[in-house]
N, C-alpha and C positions, 0 to 999 in steps of 0.2 A: 314626427317621432316614429321610429320603427320599433317593433317588438321582436327580439331575437327568438328563434326557435329554442326550446329548452336544451341545455347541454346534456348529452347522454349520461345517464346514471348507470353505474355498474350494478346490474341487477342479477339476482339469482333466481332464474325462472325454472319451474319444475319440468317443463317439457319443451321439445323442439317446436311444437305447435304454438306454444305460448311465446317463444322467441320470435316466430314469424308474425304472430299477431301484433306484438309490440313494434316490430319493424314497420308494419302497415300503419299503425297509429302514428309513428314518428314521421312517416311519409305524408300522411294527411295533415299533420300539424305544420310541417314545413311548407307544403304547397297550398293548403286551404285555410288553416285556422290562424296561424301566427300573422300572415300578411293582413294588414288592415285592422288587426284586433284593437289597437289603441284608439284609432279614429272611430271605429264603430262603437266602442264603449262610450267615448265622449259624446257621440251624437245620439246615443240611446238606441242604436239599431239592434233589434232582436234577430239573431242569425238563424231563422227557421230553416234556411237552405242548408246550413251545416248539420242540423239535426236530421234532415232528410238524407243527407249524404252518409251520416253515421249509421242510420238505419239500414240503408242500402248495403253498407259495408259490414253489417252484422254486429255493430258495436253498441246497440241500444238494448240488447238482451243477453249480454255476456254471461251473467251468473245463473241463467235459467236453462231449463231442459231443452235439448235438441228436438224432442218430440213436438214441441209447440213453437219452434222457430228460434229458440235461444241458442247461445253459444256453448253451453255446458262447461263453462270455465270455472275453476275454483275461485273463491273470493280472493285468495292470495294473488291471483293474476288480474282479476277484474279491478281490484283496488290500485294496482300499479298502473293500469291503463288510465284510471281516473286521475291519478297523480300527474301523469304526463299531460293529459288534457287540461287540467287546472293550471299547470305551470305555463301553458301557452295562453289560455284564456279561461278565467274562472267561470264566466257565464256558461261556457260549454261544459266544463268538468262538473260543476255543480248541477247543471241542467240534466246531465246524464245520470247523476246520483239521484236526483229527485224523480226522474222517470222510473228508475229501478225501484225506488221506494213506492211509487204509485202502482207498480206491477206486483209488489210483494204479496198483498192480501189475496189476490186471485190465484197467483201461482202456488201459494202455500195453504190456502184455506178454501179455495173454490172447489166445486164439484168437477168431475171429469168433463161433464157436458159443458159447464161454464168455461172451463179452460179451453176446450176444443173450439167453442164458439168465438172466444174473444182474444185469447193469448197470441195466436199467430200474428194478428194485425197489430197488437200492442208491442210485441217483441221485435218484429221485423217487417211490418207492413207500412212503415212511414208515419205511424201515429206517435203523438207525444202526450205524456201524462202529467197530471198534477195531483197533489196530495192535500186533502182538506181536513185538518184536525183543529188547528188554532182558530179562535174566534176573538172578536174585539174585547170580550171580558174574560176569556179563558185561554191563557197562553201556557204558562208553566202548570197551571191547575187545569189540565186538559179534561179531567173527569167531570168538571162542572159545566161542560159545554151545553148550549141551549138550543142549537139547531134541532128541530123535531122532524121525525118521520112518523106519520100516522097511517095506519092500515086502511085501505079502501078497496075491498074485494081482493083481487089478485095483484093490486098495485100498492105503492106507498106514495104519500104526498109529503114532499120535503119543504119546510119553511125555515128560514133563518139566514144568518150571515156568517161566512167564514172569512178570516183575515190572514194577511201575510202569506198569500198563496203564490208560490213560485209558479210561473207559467199561467197565472190567473188571467183568463180572457183569451189565451192563445192555445191552450191545451185541447186535445181531441177527446180526452176522457179524464175523469177525476175519481179517485177513491175517496169517498166521503164518509165521515163518521158522524152519525146523528142519533139523537135520543129516541128510542122506541119504547122505553119503559120507565121505571122509577128513577129517582135521583141517584147520582153516584155512578161508579164505574160499571156496575152490572146492568145498567139500563141503556147501553149504547150498542148500536149495530153498524155494520159496514155495508156500503153500497157502491156499485160501479155506475157512475152517472155519465152519460154522453155529454161532450162539451157543447153540443148544439141543442140540448134539451130545452123544450119550451118552458119559460119562466125562469131560466138561469141567465143571469147577467153579471157583468164585471164592472166594478167601479174604475175610475181613472187610476192608472198605476201610481204607486207611491213614488215620491221624488226622493231617491236614496243618495247617500254620500258615495256609494260605490256600486259596482255591478249594475250600471245604468242600462246595459244591454239586456238584462234579464228582467222581464216584467214581474212585479210583485203587486198584487191587487186583492181587494176584497171581492168575494163572490156572493151574490144575493140569490137565494133560493125562494122563489115566490110561487108556491103551488106547483113545484116541479114533480111531475108524475114519473115514477120509476117502477118497472115491473118487479114483482117478487123474485123473478128469475135472475135479477141483478143484485139481490141481497147476497153478500158473501159471508159464509159461515152461518152459525146459528144466531137467532135473535139473542141479543145481550152479550154476544161474544166479541163485539167490536173493539172494546178497550184492550182486551188481551191481544187481539190482532194488531192493534196500533202499537202496543209496546213491543211486540215481536218485530214489527217492521222498523221501529226506531232503533233497536239494537243494531240491526244491519246498517241502517241509514247513518248512524253515528260513525261507523267505520268509513263510510263514504266521505263524510265531512272531514274526518281525520286525514284521509289520503289527499283530499283537495287542499287542505291546509299545508301539508308538507310540499305539495306542488307549488303553491304560492310562495312558500318560504324558499324553496330551491331556486325559483326564478329570481327572487330578490338577491340571494347569495350570488348567483351567476352574474347579475348586473353589478353588484358591489365589487366582486373580484375583477371583472373586466375593467371597471373604472379605476380601481386602486392600483392595478398593475400598469396603467397607462398614464395616469395623472402624475405630473412631475411637480415637486415642491422641494426647495432647498437642494436642487441638483440631482434628485433621485426620485423614483416612484414612491408614492405614499405607502404602498404595500411593504416597503422596507422598514417602516417605523413600527416599533414594537407595540405601541398602543393600538394601531390598526390591525396588526397581525393577530393580536390576542382577541380582538373583536371578531375577526373573520373565523378564527379557530372556534370560538364559542358558538357562533352562528352555525357552522358546519356540524358541530357536535350535537346541538339541539335537533338539527334536521335528521341526522343519522339515528339518534335515540328515538325520535318520533316515528320514523319509518320502521324501525325494528319493533316498536310497540304495536303499531297498527297491523303489521304483518303477523306478529305472534297471535294477536286476537283473531285474525282472519284464518290462521291455520287451525285454531281451536274450532272455529265455526265449520271449516271444511271437514274436520274430523267428527262432527256431530256432537261436540262437547259444549257445555255451558260457556258462554263468552260475554254475558251481559256486563259483568264487572270490568272485564278487560276492554270492552267497547267504550264504556264510559271513561275509563282511564285514557284510552287512546284519543277520544274526542277532546277531553280536557287538556291533555299535555300537548297534543299536536296543534290545537288552535291557539293556545297560549304561546307556544313556541313561534307560530307564524306571526303573531302580533309583535313579539320581541324581535324576531329576525328582520321583519320588514321595517320596523322602526329604526333598527341599527343600520339597515341598508341606506335609509335616507340620511342618517348621520355620516356614513362613510362618504357619500357623495356631497355632503355639505350643502351649500346654497343650491347647487344644481339638483340635489335630491328633492328639494322642496318645489321644484318647477315641473310643469307638465312636459318639458322637453325630454325627460327621462322617465321610465316606467315605474320607478320605485315608489313614487308618491301614490300612484294608482294601486299598486300592490298593497301598500299600507292601509289604504282606505278599504280595500276588499277584504283584507285579513280580519278586520274588526267584526264583520258580520258573522264570521265563522265561530266566534265565541258566543254567539246568540242563537243561531238557528238549530233546530232539532234538539232542543233542550239546552238552556243556557249553561255556562260552565259552573254556575252555582248549583244547578240541578244535578249536574254530573257528580259533583262532590257529595250531594245527598245520596245519590244512587250508590256510589262507592262505599260510603259510610254504612249504608244499610247492609251491604254485603259483608262488611267487616264486623259490625257490632249489632246487627239486627235492627228491626224497626224502632223508632223512638218509643220510649216507655209509655208516653201518653196515648 
């Protein structure tokens, strides 16, 4: 089975530089990412070499400042790059999104000295990051996390377990949220932990229904010593830092979801215009034409929603509600579009000879990661009606 490179989407990019950037991305996709993607996913191969290539090409630090090795691109552009990468291979697109999430705390809350010491290597030095918030007993209820960081002179000692960590065991650094004070959200702090820190170990990666090429694993912190110089922000500020990162990260998930949906639509269209039944292409039949029209409409609506939220972010305006809406709508749309793509291909869609079954399996996880879609509805409702009365 081969994976076609994503069909070009007619995009409205703000600058000629952004157009050149997207042309570079499409060239890398065609030459390096799309070939072998299906086979590598099936075998569970983690494409570390592709992330090294993306780093060399300046694509792992796009939304961050040039001063520290970033691309200084607006989120509007960065998200469209993510969409194209995810359309070719979600392991890569989501991996770039997670890496950006892992850099967010230091880039936005770190001291100038911390940023100078660490950001250049993180943004363009070949390093790959992971983000450690969730735990076995605290997923959606992130404020109840139990991993502890205890002060020991100029260091902190971290003990606990993090769960569902993308790049767990293969990342070069992790942004870790740990409890340094009282129960609740105000007792949490953020730390930048090296991937090779003594006492840090990864469990066997989870066996997932999709994204087999992206390792997801528990991380165990057993007396991990971290210098206070690696604490990001103030003590107790960690939960606010985490929420800020998740607002931006949800837009990354939304863009990835639209990429997966677009790839599924491309496959469905190609099949429907070639498959002959009753003497003509099945794309001539109204039932299928309406399905394809609905799929395309959901994709366009989702793309417009995530780009509108990105433009708010770029303008320095509040975008938390719109980010939750984009994550909710785009990931639900991806699940519907990929399911319909399987239906368009009929029995062939249910086989591994065509990529739509993999796209459907991959779409499911996007409704779960970085805040389930039930949590997104809670976030949106709080913006509309205020906190629950209790």
